[in-house]
N, C-alpha and C positions, 0 to 999 in steps of 0.2 A: 080449427088449427090442430087440435090433438089428433083428429082422425087422419089428416094428411101426414103429420109427423109419424104416426104409427105405421101408415102405409109405406112410407119411405124406409122405416126401420125394417119392416117385414120384407120389402124388396131387396134390401141389402143382405139380409140373412139368406134369402132364397137365391141370391146372385142374379136377380132379374134386372139387368141394366136398363132395358127399355122402360120398364115400369118405374124404376127410380128416376130416370130422366123425366118422364111425363109427370110424375107426381111432384118433382122439384119445380118444374115449370108451372104447374097448377098452384102450388103453394105460393110462389112469387106473385102470380096473378091475383091471388086472394089476399095479398098484403102481408104475407109472412116474410120477414126480411132474412137475408142470407145468413146473418149471424145466428139467428134462431135455428135455421135448418142445420147448420154445421154443429152448433152446440148441443142441440136436443136430439137430432136424428143421426147425423153421421158419426160424431165422435163416440158417444156411448155405445152405439151398435158395433162399430168396428173394434172398439175396445173389448166388447163382449166376445166378438168373433176371435180376436187374438187370444183371449183367455181360453176359449174352447179348443183352439188349435194347440196351445201349449199343454193343455190337459189331455190331449189325445182323443178328444171327442169328435173332432172334424179333421179333415186332411187337406193337403195342399190344393187339390183341384177346387174344393169348396172355397178356400180362402182366396184363390185367384179369381173366381167368379164374383165373390163379394167385392174384391178390389176393383174389378172392372165396373161393377155397379156404382161403387163410390166415385170412380173417375167420371162416370156419366153425369152424376149430380154436380161434381166440381166443375165440369165443362160448362154446365148451365150457369153456375154461380160465378165463374171467373170474371166475366165482363162487369158484373156488379161490384165485385170486390175491387177490381182495378179502378172503377169509377168512383169508389168511395175514398180513394186517396186524396190527400190535400195536394195543392199545386206543386209542392216541393217534396222530393224524396227524403225520407228520414235517414237513409243510409244504404249501404250496399252489403248484401250477405251472399257469400258463396256457401252452398250446401251440397252434401252428398252422403251416400251410404258407403262405408269403408270397404276396402278390399276383402273379398271372401264372403260378403254378406249381400244377399239379393233382395232383402226386404225393403219395400218402398212405401208402404201405406202411411206410416207415421211421418216419414220424411216428406212425402208429397203434401200431406195436410199442413205441415209446418211451413213448407215452401209457399203454398197458396195463401195461407193465413198471413204470413209475413208480408206478402204482396198487398193483401187487403188492408194491412195495418200501415201501409205507406212506405215499405221498403222495396228497393230494387233487389231482385233475387236472381242469382246465377245458379241453376240446378245442374250439377254434374252427373246426376243419376245414381246408379247402384254400382257396387263392386269397384269403387274408385281407389286406385293405388296412391301411395304417398306422393309419387312424382307428379301425378295429375293434379292433386291438390296444390302442390307447389307451383306448377305452371299456371293454374288459375289465379293464384294469389299474385304472382308476378304480373299477370296480364290485367287483372281487374282491380287490383289494390283494394280489396274489400275492407270494411270496418269490422266485419265479423266472419269467422269461419265456423259453420255449423256442421257437425258430423253426427251421423246416426249409425247405430249398431244394435241389433236385436238379440244377438247370440252371445253367450259367455265366451265362445270360442273366437269371436271377432272383435270384442271390445279392446283387446290388446293392440289393435291397429291404431286406436286413438294415440296411444303412447308412441308408436312408431312414427306417426305423422308429426306429432309435436317435436319429437327428437329431430326429425328431418328439417323441420322449420327452424329449429335452433341452429342446426348446422349450416343452414343457408342464410342465417342472420335475419330471418323474417318474423321471428316470434315476438319481439319486444313491443311493437306497436299494433299487434293484432289481438282482438278479442276472440277467444275460442269457446264455443258452446257445444256440449255434447248431449246426446239423448239416446234412449232405448231402455228396454225392460231391465237389463242387468245393472244399469248405471246407478250409483249411489253418490252421496256427497263425499264420502271417504275416498271413493275411487277418483272422483274429480280432483280432490286435493292431492292425491297420490301422483296423478299424471300431470298436474300443473295446468289444468284447464281453468277458465274463468267462471264457469257455471254450467248448470244443466237444467233441462226442463223435464218435469215428470210427465207432462202431456203437452198438447199443442199450445194451450194458453199459457202454461208455465214457460214454454220456450219463448213466446212473444214477450212475456213479462221480463225474463232475464235479458233479452236483447235490448228492450227499452231501458232497463235499469243500467246496463253496461254503457250504453251510449248517451245516457242522461236525457232520454226523449220522454215526452209526455205520453200518457196513455192514449191509445188510438182506437181504431175501429172495433176491435174485439174486446174492449174494456168498457162497454156501455152499460 
């Protein structure tokens, strides 16, 4: 198991999508479950890549290659994550990266993981303006709105979206979860969100907590 996990990690760092896809498939065939692959190979490696990028040691092209490699692994894992759900959905989550921010690695992992944990997820993508969040909430009537921002220059959009929701009368019965590197509990309190996740598992934990749901697939 450790060899395959290491090979997936190395493939992510090298941005080798084909290798990562093949090694993910091989890991599954050898009985390594999807939760282990995500928790031991994908999350820590992508976290390391993110730190290297912020430190200026690697650049956007390398990050994009690693992101594509991660998506190749998630593509293989997705059917198994969906199959792991119980017969009834635990709730509906609308998720997106806020306007001005093009980062999607963390958002995509949270989206996929929430699906594996039994939630229906509507992913609005990246660079999502407040109006699009409002339209999605009116259309889908979610239990949770999850917003992501990785930059200190874009986390202010959280406040803009929440203000727009209040103006539209949509805030009261909606749980709002935010996430991203610059986010702290103090900032969450300041903008009036319901909680935040420090990482993908923290995001799942807070959604489960807010909705009073039992621990699911990723809490084994």
